[in-house]
Every structure is written in structure tokens, then in C-alpha cells.
N, C-alpha and C positions, 0 to 999 in steps of 0.2 A: 813787713805785715800790710794786709790791703785793707783800706779803710772802707770802714761799715759805709754802705750806701743803702740797704734797702734789699729788696720790699717790705715794707713795713705794712700790719696793718691798721694801725691809726697811729696818732701823733704821740699817744703815751708809749707805745712800742718803741718808735724812734728816739724818745727822749730816755727810756730805759736802757736803750741799745748803748746811747752814751755815759752813762751813770753808773751802769751794770756792774759789780762787783763792789765790796764793803769798802776799798779805802778811796775812790774817787769822790765819793760825796764828803768823806772825811776831809781829805784834800782840799778840796771846795771851800770848805768851812774854815780851815785853817788858814786859807792863802784870803780867805775873806776879813778875818778877825784880826790878820796879824800882818796885813798885806806882804811886802817881797819875803819872800824866805829862800835862805840857803837849804842845800839837798839835807842837810844835816841837823838844822831846825824844823825841818818839817819832819824826818824821823823821831827825834826828841818828841817832838808836839804828837806825834800818834804810836804810843807804845803799843806794840806787838805786830807792828808790820816790818817786814822780813826787806831787806835792802833790795834785794833783786825782784820782791813783788810792788816796791814803791817806784824803783825805775820803768817798771814795765809800765803800771798804772801812769807813771808822770809821763811816759813816751805817746803812749795811747790818747792823751788829754792832749798835748803838744798837737797831736796829728787831726785831732777833732776840734782846733781853734779856741780851747779851752784854758791853755794854760801856754803861756810864751816863759820859754827857756832863752835865759841870755847867759853869754860864756865873757868873760871879761881875759883877756889878753896878758894874766899874771902868771906869776911862778909862785907859787902853785896856782893852778888855773881856778878862778874864782865861777860858780855857776849859782845865778839866783833865777828864782819860777816867782811869777805872777799871774794873776788873772788876766786875761784877756777880755773886750768887752764882751765877747760871747759867752766866758765863763761867770761876769756879774750877772750877767743877765739869765743865766741858767741858775745862778744861787738865789735869786730874785724871784724865782720860778719854783723852787723847792722852800722857799720859808713856810708858804701855807702847809706842805708836808712837816715840816720841821717842827712847827707847832702843833699838830697833829701828834705828832711824837713826844713832845713834850707833856701833854695832856695824858695820852697813853702811859709813859712814865710815872705820872702822879697816880692816873686812877691803878694801877695793877704794883704800884709802891716799888718799883725798880731804881736800882741805885744806877749810879750818873759815875761815869769812868773818871778818876780826877785828871785835869788839865796836863796836857804837859807842859815842859818846861820851854818856856819863850828865849 
């Protein structure tokens, strides 16, 4: 897969290119709130995501420098995911959007999906 490098109309366009897709922002949230996670933990924490889509989204996020993937040479192999500094800074940038969304949920009476297993 070719890394996304623009051209972009503006900074919002460049940012949305990195977080496009339903699951990337939720992976960022999950890693922010729970720290280092194994693949199965991420999948349980994001009900509804398929294994194929989660693998694809994690690869793209790793290529974009948002997520660190660490493989431990064990049998069976253990793989852990965590946020990079770049991922942490994106989460900080998204916090105002999250607050806006929380207020919208309250205003329209939207239900919140129950948290996944930790």
C-alpha cells in the first residue's frame, strides 16, 4: 500500500486522510484508554470490527506512524500495539471533536454502545 502523501486542500483534509474509516479513531481511543493491547484485546474492545478490517486499519495506522506494533519472539508469537507520540498527539487533537460528539449524543438522546471487555 502506498503511503498517503497528499496533495491536500487543507490541514483538515490531511488529518481526515489519516483517521478515515470508522475503526481508526476507535482504535486510537481504545489504546489511549487502555494502553498497550494485544490484537484479541483490541478486537474485543471494538465489537463489530472484523479481523480482516482491524488488521488492515492497524497496518495503515502503523504506516502513518500512529501505532507501534511490537512482536515478541515467543511461541506462540505475542504482538502488542501501543500509541506512538504521533498517535497521542492526534488523540489530543481529536478530544475537542469527541466532546462535541458527546454533547450531540446528549442533545439527540443517542444511546452509547457498551464498552468492550478489558
